[in-house]
mmCIF file of the N, C-alpha and C atoms, coordinates in Angstrom:
data_MODEL
# 
_entry.id   MODEL 
# 
loop_
_atom_site.group_PDB 
_atom_site.id 
_atom_site.type_symbol 
_atom_site.label_atom_id 
_atom_site.label_alt_id 
_atom_site.label_comp_id 
_atom_site.label_asym_id 
_atom_site.label_entity_id 
_atom_site.label_seq_id 
_atom_site.pdbx_PDB_ins_code 
_atom_site.Cartn_x 
_atom_site.Cartn_y 
_atom_site.Cartn_z 
_atom_site.occupancy 
_atom_site.B_iso_or_equiv 
_atom_site.pdbx_formal_charge 
_atom_site.auth_seq_id 
_atom_site.auth_comp_id 
_atom_site.auth_asym_id 
_atom_site.auth_atom_id 
_atom_site.pdbx_PDB_model_num 
ATOM 1   N N  . MET A 1 1  ? -74.469 5.162  -5.447  1.00 0.00 ? 1  MET A N  1 
ATOM 2   C CA . MET A 1 1  ? -74.582 5.746  -6.412  1.00 0.00 ? 1  MET A CA 1 
ATOM 3   C C  . MET A 1 1  ? -74.190 6.736  -7.029  1.00 0.00 ? 1  MET A C  1 
ATOM 4   N N  . ALA A 1 2  ? -74.394 6.580  -8.577  1.00 0.00 ? 2  ALA A N  1 
ATOM 5   C CA . ALA A 1 2  ? -73.585 7.509  -9.518  1.00 0.00 ? 2  ALA A CA 1 
ATOM 6   C C  . ALA A 1 2  ? -74.352 8.483  -9.977  1.00 0.00 ? 2  ALA A C  1 
ATOM 7   N N  . PRO A 1 3  ? -73.269 9.527  -10.273 1.00 0.00 ? 3  PRO A N  1 
ATOM 8   C CA . PRO A 1 3  ? -74.126 10.990 -10.237 1.00 0.00 ? 3  PRO A CA 1 
ATOM 9   C C  . PRO A 1 3  ? -74.535 11.071 -11.674 1.00 0.00 ? 3  PRO A C  1 
ATOM 10  N N  . THR A 1 4  ? -76.001 11.620 -11.995 1.00 0.00 ? 4  THR A N  1 
ATOM 11  C CA . THR A 1 4  ? -76.604 12.231 -12.363 1.00 0.00 ? 4  THR A CA 1 
ATOM 12  C C  . THR A 1 4  ? -76.664 13.681 -12.949 1.00 0.00 ? 4  THR A C  1 
ATOM 13  N N  . ILE A 1 5  ? -76.479 13.897 -14.698 1.00 0.00 ? 5  ILE A N  1 
ATOM 14  C CA . ILE A 1 5  ? -76.571 15.455 -14.705 1.00 0.00 ? 5  ILE A CA 1 
ATOM 15  C C  . ILE A 1 5  ? -78.016 15.372 -15.469 1.00 0.00 ? 5  ILE A C  1 
ATOM 16  N N  . ARG A 1 6  ? -79.291 16.415 -14.624 1.00 0.00 ? 6  ARG A N  1 
ATOM 17  C CA . ARG A 1 6  ? -80.533 16.275 -15.723 1.00 0.00 ? 6  ARG A CA 1 
ATOM 18  C C  . ARG A 1 6  ? -80.577 17.724 -16.284 1.00 0.00 ? 6  ARG A C  1 
ATOM 19  N N  . ASP A 1 7  ? -81.754 17.447 -16.805 1.00 0.00 ? 7  ASP A N  1 
ATOM 20  C CA . ASP A 1 7  ? -82.246 19.145 -17.688 1.00 0.00 ? 7  ASP A CA 1 
ATOM 21  C C  . ASP A 1 7  ? -82.418 20.282 -16.421 1.00 0.00 ? 7  ASP A C  1 
ATOM 22  N N  . GLY A 1 8  ? -81.220 21.118 -16.887 1.00 0.00 ? 8  GLY A N  1 
ATOM 23  C CA . GLY A 1 8  ? -81.971 21.984 -15.819 1.00 0.00 ? 8  GLY A CA 1 
ATOM 24  C C  . GLY A 1 8  ? -80.586 22.656 -14.654 1.00 0.00 ? 8  GLY A C  1 
ATOM 25  N N  . ASP A 1 9  ? -79.821 21.429 -14.639 1.00 0.00 ? 9  ASP A N  1 
ATOM 26  C CA . ASP A 1 9  ? -78.686 21.332 -13.880 1.00 0.00 ? 9  ASP A CA 1 
ATOM 27  C C  . ASP A 1 9  ? -77.754 22.503 -14.110 1.00 0.00 ? 9  ASP A C  1 
ATOM 28  N N  . LEU A 1 10 ? -77.286 23.210 -13.385 1.00 0.00 ? 10 LEU A N  1 
ATOM 29  C CA . LEU A 1 10 ? -76.011 23.990 -13.605 1.00 0.00 ? 10 LEU A CA 1 
ATOM 30  C C  . LEU A 1 10 ? -74.761 23.557 -13.749 1.00 0.00 ? 10 LEU A C  1 
ATOM 31  N N  . VAL A 1 11 ? -74.256 23.391 -14.472 1.00 0.00 ? 11 VAL A N  1 
ATOM 32  C CA . VAL A 1 11 ? -72.813 22.688 -14.955 1.00 0.00 ? 11 VAL A CA 1 
ATOM 33  C C  . VAL A 1 11 ? -71.282 23.492 -15.063 1.00 0.00 ? 11 VAL A C  1 
ATOM 34  N N  . ILE A 1 12 ? -70.426 23.929 -13.632 1.00 0.00 ? 12 ILE A N  1 
ATOM 35  C CA . ILE A 1 12 ? -69.610 24.339 -13.574 1.00 0.00 ? 12 ILE A CA 1 
ATOM 36  C C  . ILE A 1 12 ? -68.169 23.625 -14.213 1.00 0.00 ? 12 ILE A C  1 
ATOM 37  N N  . PHE A 1 13 ? -67.838 24.261 -15.381 1.00 0.00 ? 13 PHE A N  1 
ATOM 38  C CA . PHE A 1 13 ? -66.332 23.401 -15.644 1.00 0.00 ? 13 PHE A CA 1 
ATOM 39  C C  . PHE A 1 13 ? -65.259 24.291 -15.788 1.00 0.00 ? 13 PHE A C  1 
ATOM 40  N N  . LYS A 1 14 ? -64.043 23.985 -15.417 1.00 0.00 ? 14 LYS A N  1 
ATOM 41  C CA . LYS A 1 14 ? -62.863 24.514 -15.857 1.00 0.00 ? 14 LYS A CA 1 
ATOM 42  C C  . LYS A 1 14 ? -61.906 24.264 -17.124 1.00 0.00 ? 14 LYS A C  1 
ATOM 43  N N  . PRO A 1 15 ? -61.848 25.473 -18.374 1.00 0.00 ? 15 PRO A N  1 
ATOM 44  C CA . PRO A 1 15 ? -61.245 25.054 -19.238 1.00 0.00 ? 15 PRO A CA 1 
ATOM 45  C C  . PRO A 1 15 ? -59.883 24.750 -19.110 1.00 0.00 ? 15 PRO A C  1 
ATOM 46  N N  . GLY A 1 16 ? -59.771 24.104 -19.495 1.00 0.00 ? 16 GLY A N  1 
ATOM 47  C CA . GLY A 1 16 ? -57.949 23.218 -20.208 1.00 0.00 ? 16 GLY A CA 1 
ATOM 48  C C  . GLY A 1 16 ? -57.965 22.567 -18.834 1.00 0.00 ? 16 GLY A C  1 
ATOM 49  N N  . LYS A 1 17 ? -58.741 21.812 -17.983 1.00 0.00 ? 17 LYS A N  1 
ATOM 50  C CA . LYS A 1 17 ? -58.047 21.416 -16.824 1.00 0.00 ? 17 LYS A CA 1 
ATOM 51  C C  . LYS A 1 17 ? -57.742 20.089 -16.740 1.00 0.00 ? 17 LYS A C  1 
ATOM 52  N N  . ALA A 1 18 ? -56.627 19.481 -16.393 1.00 0.00 ? 18 ALA A N  1 
ATOM 53  C CA . ALA A 1 18 ? -56.400 18.455 -17.127 1.00 0.00 ? 18 ALA A CA 1 
ATOM 54  C C  . ALA A 1 18 ? -56.927 17.003 -16.789 1.00 0.00 ? 18 ALA A C  1 
ATOM 55  N N  . ILE A 1 19 ? -57.424 15.941 -17.393 1.00 0.00 ? 19 ILE A N  1 
ATOM 56  C CA . ILE A 1 19 ? -58.339 15.542 -17.090 1.00 0.00 ? 19 ILE A CA 1 
ATOM 57  C C  . ILE A 1 19 ? -58.322 14.214 -16.641 1.00 0.00 ? 19 ILE A C  1 
ATOM 58  N N  . GLY A 1 20 ? -58.487 13.367 -15.823 1.00 0.00 ? 20 GLY A N  1 
ATOM 59  C CA . GLY A 1 20 ? -58.126 11.973 -15.141 1.00 0.00 ? 20 GLY A CA 1 
ATOM 60  C C  . GLY A 1 20 ? -59.490 11.303 -15.318 1.00 0.00 ? 20 GLY A C  1 
ATOM 61  N N  . ASN A 1 21 ? -58.625 9.808  -14.932 1.00 0.00 ? 21 ASN A N  1 
ATOM 62  C CA . ASN A 1 21 ? -60.137 8.973  -14.833 1.00 0.00 ? 21 ASN A CA 1 
ATOM 63  C C  . ASN A 1 21 ? -61.033 9.218  -14.099 1.00 0.00 ? 21 ASN A C  1 
ATOM 64  N N  . ARG A 1 22 ? -62.239 8.780  -14.757 1.00 0.00 ? 22 ARG A N  1 
ATOM 65  C CA . ARG A 1 22 ? -63.481 8.994  -13.792 1.00 0.00 ? 22 ARG A CA 1 
ATOM 66  C C  . ARG A 1 22 ? -63.806 10.549 -13.733 1.00 0.00 ? 22 ARG A C  1 
ATOM 67  N N  . SER A 1 23 ? -63.053 11.099 -14.259 1.00 0.00 ? 23 SER A N  1 
ATOM 68  C CA . SER A 1 23 ? -63.511 12.810 -14.191 1.00 0.00 ? 23 SER A CA 1 
ATOM 69  C C  . SER A 1 23 ? -64.602 12.978 -15.827 1.00 0.00 ? 23 SER A C  1 
ATOM 70  N N  . ILE A 1 24 ? -65.528 14.049 -15.055 1.00 0.00 ? 24 ILE A N  1 
ATOM 71  C CA . ILE A 1 24 ? -66.685 14.453 -16.346 1.00 0.00 ? 24 ILE A CA 1 
ATOM 72  C C  . ILE A 1 24 ? -65.840 15.501 -17.262 1.00 0.00 ? 24 ILE A C  1 
ATOM 73  N N  . VAL A 1 25 ? -66.157 15.270 -18.446 1.00 0.00 ? 25 VAL A N  1 
ATOM 74  C CA . VAL A 1 25 ? -65.298 16.550 -19.293 1.00 0.00 ? 25 VAL A CA 1 
ATOM 75  C C  . VAL A 1 25 ? -66.572 16.736 -20.331 1.00 0.00 ? 25 VAL A C  1 
ATOM 76  N N  . LEU A 1 26 ? -66.290 18.121 -20.770 1.00 0.00 ? 26 LEU A N  1 
ATOM 77  C CA . LEU A 1 26 ? -67.225 18.681 -21.687 1.00 0.00 ? 26 LEU A CA 1 
ATOM 78  C C  . LEU A 1 26 ? -66.006 18.625 -22.796 1.00 0.00 ? 26 LEU A C  1 
ATOM 79  N N  . LEU A 1 27 ? -66.766 17.964 -23.820 1.00 0.00 ? 27 LEU A N  1 
ATOM 80  C CA . LEU A 1 27 ? -65.878 18.194 -25.324 1.00 0.00 ? 27 LEU A CA 1 
ATOM 81  C C  . LEU A 1 27 ? -66.905 18.275 -26.404 1.00 0.00 ? 27 LEU A C  1 
ATOM 82  N N  . ASN A 1 28 ? -66.377 18.391 -27.431 1.00 0.00 ? 28 ASN A N  1 
ATOM 83  C CA . ASN A 1 28 ? -66.989 18.551 -28.665 1.00 0.00 ? 28 ASN A CA 1 
ATOM 84  C C  . ASN A 1 28 ? -67.002 16.985 -29.575 1.00 0.00 ? 28 ASN A C  1 
ATOM 85  N N  . ASN A 1 29 ? -68.441 16.748 -29.947 1.00 0.00 ? 29 ASN A N  1 
ATOM 86  C CA . ASN A 1 29 ? -68.132 15.307 -30.368 1.00 0.00 ? 29 ASN A CA 1 
ATOM 87  C C  . ASN A 1 29 ? -67.567 15.320 -31.758 1.00 0.00 ? 29 ASN A C  1 
ATOM 88  N N  . LYS A 1 30 ? -68.101 14.316 -32.923 1.00 0.00 ? 30 LYS A N  1 
ATOM 89  C CA . LYS A 1 30 ? -67.450 14.441 -34.159 1.00 0.00 ? 30 LYS A CA 1 
ATOM 90  C C  . LYS A 1 30 ? -68.654 15.137 -35.135 1.00 0.00 ? 30 LYS A C  1 
ATOM 91  N N  . TRP A 1 31 ? -69.156 15.792 -34.433 1.00 0.00 ? 31 TRP A N  1 
ATOM 92  C CA . TRP A 1 31 ? -70.675 16.259 -35.280 1.00 0.00 ? 31 TRP A CA 1 
ATOM 93  C C  . TRP A 1 31 ? -70.426 17.839 -34.992 1.00 0.00 ? 31 TRP A C  1 
ATOM 94  N N  . GLY A 1 32 ? -69.559 18.165 -33.753 1.00 0.00 ? 32 GLY A N  1 
ATOM 95  C CA . GLY A 1 32 ? -69.225 19.510 -33.198 1.00 0.00 ? 32 GLY A CA 1 
ATOM 96  C C  . GLY A 1 32 ? -70.051 19.797 -32.387 1.00 0.00 ? 32 GLY A C  1 
ATOM 97  N N  . GLU A 1 33 ? -70.758 19.205 -31.636 1.00 0.00 ? 33 GLU A N  1 
ATOM 98  C CA . GLU A 1 33 ? -71.762 19.517 -30.567 1.00 0.00 ? 33 GLU A CA 1 
ATOM 99  C C  . GLU A 1 33 ? -71.087 19.039 -29.257 1.00 0.00 ? 33 GLU A C  1 
ATOM 100 N N  . ALA A 1 34 ? -71.556 20.081 -28.400 1.00 0.00 ? 34 ALA A N  1 
ATOM 101 C CA . ALA A 1 34 ? -70.952 20.159 -26.956 1.00 0.00 ? 34 ALA A CA 1 
ATOM 102 C C  . ALA A 1 34 ? -71.751 19.081 -26.068 1.00 0.00 ? 34 ALA A C  1 
ATOM 103 N N  . ILE A 1 35 ? -71.397 18.203 -25.648 1.00 0.00 ? 35 ILE A N  1 
ATOM 104 C CA . ILE A 1 35 ? -71.707 16.820 -25.146 1.00 0.00 ? 35 ILE A CA 1 
ATOM 105 C C  . ILE A 1 35 ? -70.686 16.685 -23.584 1.00 0.00 ? 35 ILE A C  1 
ATOM 106 N N  . LEU A 1 36 ? -71.048 16.036 -22.500 1.00 0.00 ? 36 LEU A N  1 
ATOM 107 C CA . LEU A 1 36 ? -70.726 15.491 -21.342 1.00 0.00 ? 36 LEU A CA 1 
ATOM 108 C C  . LEU A 1 36 ? -70.267 14.239 -21.333 1.00 0.00 ? 36 LEU A C  1 
ATOM 109 N N  . ARG A 1 37 ? -69.184 13.856 -21.072 1.00 0.00 ? 37 ARG A N  1 
ATOM 110 C CA . ARG A 1 37 ? -69.129 12.578 -20.795 1.00 0.00 ? 37 ARG A CA 1 
ATOM 111 C C  . ARG A 1 37 ? -67.828 12.279 -19.760 1.00 0.00 ? 37 ARG A C  1 
ATOM 112 N N  . ARG A 1 38 ? -67.964 11.055 -19.442 1.00 0.00 ? 38 ARG A N  1 
ATOM 113 C CA . ARG A 1 38 ? -66.956 10.508 -18.276 1.00 0.00 ? 38 ARG A CA 1 
ATOM 114 C C  . ARG A 1 38 ? -66.078 10.149 -18.953 1.00 0.00 ? 38 ARG A C  1 
ATOM 115 N N  . CYS A 1 39 ? -64.716 10.612 -18.604 1.00 0.00 ? 39 CYS A N  1 
ATOM 116 C CA . CYS A 1 39 ? -63.583 9.723  -19.033 1.00 0.00 ? 39 CYS A CA 1 
ATOM 117 C C  . CYS A 1 39 ? -63.118 8.582  -18.072 1.00 0.00 ? 39 CYS A C  1 
ATOM 118 N N  . ARG A 1 40 ? -62.906 7.545  -18.822 1.00 0.00 ? 40 ARG A N  1 
ATOM 119 C CA . ARG A 1 40 ? -62.274 5.952  -18.638 1.00 0.00 ? 40 ARG A CA 1 
ATOM 120 C C  . ARG A 1 40 ? -60.685 5.720  -18.977 1.00 0.00 ? 40 ARG A C  1 
ATOM 121 N N  . VAL A 1 41 ? -60.002 5.637  -18.036 1.00 0.00 ? 41 VAL A N  1 
ATOM 122 C CA . VAL A 1 41 ? -58.884 5.227  -18.557 1.00 0.00 ? 41 VAL A CA 1 
ATOM 123 C C  . VAL A 1 41 ? -58.262 3.494  -18.572 1.00 0.00 ? 41 VAL A C  1 
ATOM 124 N N  . LYS A 1 42 ? -58.121 3.041  -19.387 1.00 0.00 ? 42 LYS A N  1 
ATOM 125 C CA . LYS A 1 42 ? -57.992 1.459  -19.387 1.00 0.00 ? 42 LYS A CA 1 
ATOM 126 C C  . LYS A 1 42 ? -56.509 1.257  -20.049 1.00 0.00 ? 42 LYS A C  1 
ATOM 127 N N  . GLY A 1 43 ? -55.448 0.860  -19.151 1.00 0.00 ? 43 GLY A N  1 
ATOM 128 C CA . GLY A 1 43 ? -54.150 0.844  -19.631 1.00 0.00 ? 43 GLY A CA 1 
ATOM 129 C C  . GLY A 1 43 ? -53.718 1.969  -19.981 1.00 0.00 ? 43 GLY A C  1 
ATOM 130 N N  . ASP A 1 44 ? -53.298 2.090  -21.586 1.00 0.00 ? 44 ASP A N  1 
ATOM 131 C CA . ASP A 1 44 ? -52.999 3.288  -22.523 1.00 0.00 ? 44 ASP A CA 1 
ATOM 132 C C  . ASP A 1 44 ? -54.103 4.038  -22.863 1.00 0.00 ? 44 ASP A C  1 
ATOM 133 N N  . GLU A 1 45 ? -55.328 3.304  -22.988 1.00 0.00 ? 45 GLU A N  1 
ATOM 134 C CA . GLU A 1 45 ? -56.401 3.987  -23.563 1.00 0.00 ? 45 GLU A CA 1 
ATOM 135 C C  . GLU A 1 45 ? -57.054 4.626  -23.047 1.00 0.00 ? 45 GLU A C  1 
ATOM 136 N N  . VAL A 1 46 ? -57.838 6.062  -23.806 1.00 0.00 ? 46 VAL A N  1 
ATOM 137 C CA . VAL A 1 46 ? -58.891 6.590  -22.691 1.00 0.00 ? 46 VAL A CA 1 
ATOM 138 C C  . VAL A 1 46 ? -60.053 6.225  -23.943 1.00 0.00 ? 46 VAL A C  1 
ATOM 139 N N  . PHE A 1 47 ? -61.142 6.223  -22.985 1.00 0.00 ? 47 PHE A N  1 
ATOM 140 C CA . PHE A 1 47 ? -62.365 6.095  -23.769 1.00 0.00 ? 47 PHE A CA 1 
ATOM 141 C C  . PHE A 1 47 ? -63.583 7.319  -22.696 1.00 0.00 ? 47 PHE A C  1 
ATOM 142 N N  . PHE A 1 48 ? -64.296 8.139  -23.583 1.00 0.00 ? 48 PHE A N  1 
ATOM 143 C CA . PHE A 1 48 ? -65.248 8.737  -23.247 1.00 0.00 ? 48 PHE A CA 1 
ATOM 144 C C  . PHE A 1 48 ? -66.548 7.944  -22.785 1.00 0.00 ? 48 PHE A C  1 
ATOM 145 N N  . SER A 1 49 ? -67.179 7.780  -22.008 1.00 0.00 ? 49 SER A N  1 
ATOM 146 C CA . SER A 1 49 ? -68.591 7.118  -21.903 1.00 0.00 ? 49 SER A CA 1 
ATOM 147 C C  . SER A 1 49 ? -69.581 7.925  -21.387 1.00 0.00 ? 49 SER A C  1 
ATOM 148 N N  . ALA A 1 50 ? -70.748 8.027  -21.870 1.00 0.00 ? 50 ALA A N  1 
ATOM 149 C CA . ALA A 1 50 ? -71.900 8.444  -21.181 1.00 0.00 ? 50 ALA A CA 1 
ATOM 150 C C  . ALA A 1 50 ? -72.397 7.519  -19.903 1.00 0.00 ? 50 ALA A C  1 
ATOM 151 N N  . GLU A 1 51 ? -72.829 7.983  -19.119 1.00 0.00 ? 51 GLU A N  1 
ATOM 152 C CA . GLU A 1 51 ? -73.458 7.649  -17.534 1.00 0.00 ? 51 GLU A CA 1 
ATOM 153 C C  . GLU A 1 51 ? -75.090 6.631  -18.192 1.00 0.00 ? 51 GLU A C  1 
ATOM 154 N N  . ASN A 1 52 ? -75.292 7.101  -19.356 1.00 0.00 ? 52 ASN A N  1 
ATOM 155 C CA . ASN A 1 52 ? -76.589 6.451  -20.238 1.00 0.00 ? 52 ASN A CA 1 
ATOM 156 C C  . ASN A 1 52 ? -75.977 5.261  -20.471 1.00 0.00 ? 52 ASN A C  1 
ATOM 157 N N  . SER A 1 53 ? -76.586 3.811  -20.593 1.00 0.00 ? 53 SER A N  1 
ATOM 158 C CA . SER A 1 53 ? -75.332 2.977  -21.179 1.00 0.00 ? 53 SER A CA 1 
ATOM 159 C C  . SER A 1 53 ? -76.001 2.885  -22.602 1.00 0.00 ? 53 SER A C  1 
ATOM 160 N N  . VAL A 1 54 ? -77.114 3.351  -23.133 1.00 0.00 ? 54 VAL A N  1 
ATOM 161 C CA . VAL A 1 54 ? -77.587 3.379  -24.289 1.00 0.00 ? 54 VAL A CA 1 
ATOM 162 C C  . VAL A 1 54 ? -76.682 4.263  -25.103 1.00 0.00 ? 54 VAL A C  1 
ATOM 163 N N  . TYR A 1 55 ? -75.716 5.254  -25.012 1.00 0.00 ? 55 TYR A N  1 
ATOM 164 C CA . TYR A 1 55 ? -74.399 5.507  -25.485 1.00 0.00 ? 55 TYR A CA 1 
ATOM 165 C C  . TYR A 1 55 ? -73.526 4.723  -25.628 1.00 0.00 ? 55 TYR A C  1 
ATOM 166 N N  . ALA A 1 56 ? -72.701 4.389  -26.708 1.00 0.00 ? 56 ALA A N  1 
ATOM 167 C CA . ALA A 1 56 ? -71.509 3.354  -26.669 1.00 0.00 ? 56 ALA A CA 1 
ATOM 168 C C  . ALA A 1 56 ? -70.652 4.356  -26.467 1.00 0.00 ? 56 ALA A C  1 
ATOM 169 N N  . PRO A 1 57 ? -69.350 3.906  -25.485 1.00 0.00 ? 57 PRO A N  1 
ATOM 170 C CA . PRO A 1 57 ? -68.139 4.551  -25.268 1.00 0.00 ? 57 PRO A CA 1 
ATOM 171 C C  . PRO A 1 57 ? -67.394 4.986  -26.640 1.00 0.00 ? 57 PRO A C  1 
ATOM 172 N N  . PHE A 1 58 ? -66.572 6.016  -26.739 1.00 0.00 ? 58 PHE A N  1 
ATOM 173 C CA . PHE A 1 58 ? -66.001 6.209  -27.954 1.00 0.00 ? 58 PHE A CA 1 
ATOM 174 C C  . PHE A 1 58 ? -64.376 6.530  -27.527 1.00 0.00 ? 58 PHE A C  1 
ATOM 175 N N  . LYS A 1 59 ? -63.430 6.239  -28.448 1.00 0.00 ? 59 LYS A N  1 
ATOM 176 C CA . LYS A 1 59 ? -62.044 7.139  -28.337 1.00 0.00 ? 59 LYS A CA 1 
ATOM 177 C C  . LYS A 1 59 ? -62.264 8.473  -28.950 1.00 0.00 ? 59 LYS A C  1 
ATOM 178 N N  . ALA A 1 60 ? -61.554 9.701  -28.317 1.00 0.00 ? 60 ALA A N  1 
ATOM 179 C CA . ALA A 1 60 ? -60.772 10.502 -29.122 1.00 0.00 ? 60 ALA A CA 1 
ATOM 180 C C  . ALA A 1 60 ? -60.489 10.615 -30.400 1.00 0.00 ? 60 ALA A C  1 
ATOM 181 N N  . ASP A 1 61 ? -60.864 11.100 -31.031 1.00 0.00 ? 61 ASP A N  1 
ATOM 182 C CA . ASP A 1 61 ? -60.548 11.040 -32.488 1.00 0.00 ? 61 ASP A CA 1 
ATOM 183 C C  . ASP A 1 61 ? -59.659 12.637 -32.797 1.00 0.00 ? 61 ASP A C  1 
ATOM 184 N N  . ALA A 1 62 ? -59.134 12.962 -34.307 1.00 0.00 ? 62 ALA A N  1 
ATOM 185 C CA . ALA A 1 62 ? -58.581 14.261 -34.837 1.00 0.00 ? 62 ALA A CA 1 
ATOM 186 C C  . ALA A 1 62 ? -59.954 15.145 -34.244 1.00 0.00 ? 62 ALA A C  1 
ATOM 187 N N  . ASN A 1 63 ? -61.410 15.021 -34.775 1.00 0.00 ? 63 ASN A N  1 
ATOM 188 C CA . ASN A 1 63 ? -62.248 16.133 -34.431 1.00 0.00 ? 63 ASN A CA 1 
ATOM 189 C C  . ASN A 1 63 ? -62.758 16.251 -32.919 1.00 0.00 ? 63 ASN A C  1 
ATOM 190 N N  . THR A 1 64 ? -62.242 15.316 -32.013 1.00 0.00 ? 64 THR A N  1 
ATOM 191 C CA . THR A 1 64 ? -62.345 15.987 -30.821 1.00 0.00 ? 64 THR A CA 1 
ATOM 192 C C  . THR A 1 64 ? -61.935 16.993 -30.033 1.00 0.00 ? 64 THR A C  1 
ATOM 193 N N  . ARG A 1 65 ? -62.616 18.149 -29.509 1.00 0.00 ? 65 ARG A N  1 
ATOM 194 C CA . ARG A 1 65 ? -62.180 18.899 -29.125 1.00 0.00 ? 65 ARG A CA 1 
ATOM 195 C C  . ARG A 1 65 ? -62.489 18.978 -27.015 1.00 0.00 ? 65 ARG A C  1 
ATOM 196 N N  . ILE A 1 66 ? -61.785 18.453 -26.471 1.00 0.00 ? 66 ILE A N  1 
ATOM 197 C CA . ILE A 1 66 ? -61.862 18.990 -24.870 1.00 0.00 ? 66 ILE A CA 1 
ATOM 198 C C  . ILE A 1 66 ? -61.910 20.352 -24.615 1.00 0.00 ? 66 ILE A C  1 
ATOM 199 N N  . LEU A 1 67 ? -63.233 20.766 -23.932 1.00 0.00 ? 67 LEU A N  1 
ATOM 200 C CA . LEU A 1 67 ? -63.456 21.862 -23.809 1.00 0.00 ? 67 LEU A CA 1 
ATOM 201 C C  . LEU A 1 67 ? -62.420 22.521 -22.401 1.00 0.00 ? 67 LEU A C  1 
ATOM 202 N N  . GLY A 1 68 ? -63.307 21.430 -21.579 1.00 0.00 ? 68 GLY A N  1 
ATOM 203 C CA . GLY A 1 68 ? -62.834 21.394 -20.086 1.00 0.00 ? 68 GLY A CA 1 
ATOM 204 C C  . GLY A 1 68 ? -63.101 20.465 -18.914 1.00 0.00 ? 68 GLY A C  1 
ATOM 205 N N  . THR A 1 69 ? -62.928 20.501 -18.011 1.00 0.00 ? 69 THR A N  1 
ATOM 206 C CA . THR A 1 69 ? -63.412 19.328 -16.977 1.00 0.00 ? 69 THR A CA 1 
ATOM 207 C C  . THR A 1 69 ? -64.519 19.915 -15.978 1.00 0.00 ? 69 THR A C  1 
ATOM 208 N N  . VAL A 1 70 ? -65.172 19.196 -15.642 1.00 0.00 ? 70 VAL A N  1 
ATOM 209 C CA . VAL A 1 70 ? -66.436 19.924 -14.726 1.00 0.00 ? 70 VAL A CA 1 
ATOM 210 C C  . VAL A 1 70 ? -66.129 19.577 -13.399 1.00 0.00 ? 70 VAL A C  1 
ATOM 211 N N  . VAL A 1 71 ? -66.056 20.700 -12.788 1.00 0.00 ? 71 VAL A N  1 
ATOM 212 C CA . VAL A 1 71 ? -65.821 21.107 -11.389 1.00 0.00 ? 71 VAL A CA 1 
ATOM 213 C C  . VAL A 1 71 ? -66.935 20.707 -10.445 1.00 0.00 ? 71 VAL A C  1 
ATOM 214 N N  . ASP A 1 72 ? -68.574 21.198 -10.822 1.00 0.00 ? 72 ASP A N  1 
ATOM 215 C CA . ASP A 1 72 ? -69.169 21.088 -10.086 1.00 0.00 ? 72 ASP A CA 1 
ATOM 216 C C  . ASP A 1 72 ? -70.504 20.794 -11.003 1.00 0.00 ? 72 ASP A C  1 
ATOM 217 N N  . ILE A 1 73 ? -71.534 20.748 -10.124 1.00 0.00 ? 73 ILE A N  1 
ATOM 218 C CA . ILE A 1 73 ? -72.983 20.580 -10.576 1.00 0.00 ? 73 ILE A CA 1 
ATOM 219 C C  . ILE A 1 73 ? -73.776 21.088 -9.557  1.00 0.00 ? 73 ILE A C  1 
ATOM 220 N N  . TRP A 1 74 ? -74.518 22.208 -9.965  1.00 0.00 ? 74 TRP A N  1 
ATOM 221 C CA . TRP A 1 74 ? -75.563 22.454 -9.206  1.00 0.00 ? 74 TRP A CA 1 
ATOM 222 C C  . TRP A 1 74 ? -77.084 22.652 -9.765  1.00 0.00 ? 74 TRP A C  1 
ATOM 223 N N  . ARG A 1 75 ? -77.930 21.884 -8.594  1.00 0.00 ? 75 ARG A N  1 
ATOM 224 C CA . ARG A 1 75 ? -79.496 21.583 -8.827  1.00 0.00 ? 75 ARG A CA 1 
ATOM 225 C C  . ARG A 1 75 ? -80.430 22.350 -7.690  1.00 0.00 ? 75 ARG A C  1 
ATOM 226 N N  . LYS A 1 76 ? -81.304 23.019 -8.577  1.00 0.00 ? 76 LYS A N  1 
ATOM 227 C CA . LYS A 1 76 ? -82.437 23.827 -7.790  1.00 0.00 ? 76 LYS A CA 1 
ATOM 228 C C  . LYS A 1 76 ? -82.997 22.735 -7.046  1.00 0.00 ? 76 LYS A C  1 
ATOM 229 N N  . VAL A 1 77 ? -83.528 22.661 -5.989  1.00 0.00 ? 77 VAL A N  1 
ATOM 230 C CA . VAL A 1 77 ? -84.243 21.532 -5.104  1.00 0.00 ? 77 VAL A CA 1 
ATOM 231 C C  . VAL A 1 77 ? -85.419 22.557 -4.599  1.00 0.00 ? 77 VAL A C  1 
ATOM 232 N N  . LYS A 1 78 ? -86.554 21.962 -4.760  1.00 0.00 ? 78 LYS A N  1 
ATOM 233 C CA . LYS A 1 78 ? -88.021 22.391 -3.987  1.00 0.00 ? 78 LYS A CA 1 
ATOM 234 C C  . LYS A 1 78 ? -88.114 21.689 -2.764  1.00 0.00 ? 78 LYS A C  1 
ATOM 235 N N  . ILE A 1 79 ? -88.269 23.400 -2.206  1.00 0.00 ? 79 ILE A N  1 
ATOM 236 C CA . ILE A 1 79 ? -88.671 22.974 -0.579  1.00 0.00 ? 79 ILE A CA 1 
ATOM 237 C C  . ILE A 1 79 ? -90.015 22.576 -0.107  1.00 0.00 ? 79 ILE A C  1 
# 
């Protein structure tokens, strides 16, 4: 079962933490918006992909700024 980050979830990230294959990172896209993407490594290439397959994976460019790596996700659960 793939992890899903939903509206209202609290995402804890560590600034500057080294990224690895399959880690979730917080980064700025080419429009300057902060987004969460999964890091995928294929050979020597690094791609960032959304859990939602509607969004195409992309490679980082000069405008991409990695803000940090997600270390935990907290969700409120109704009891």
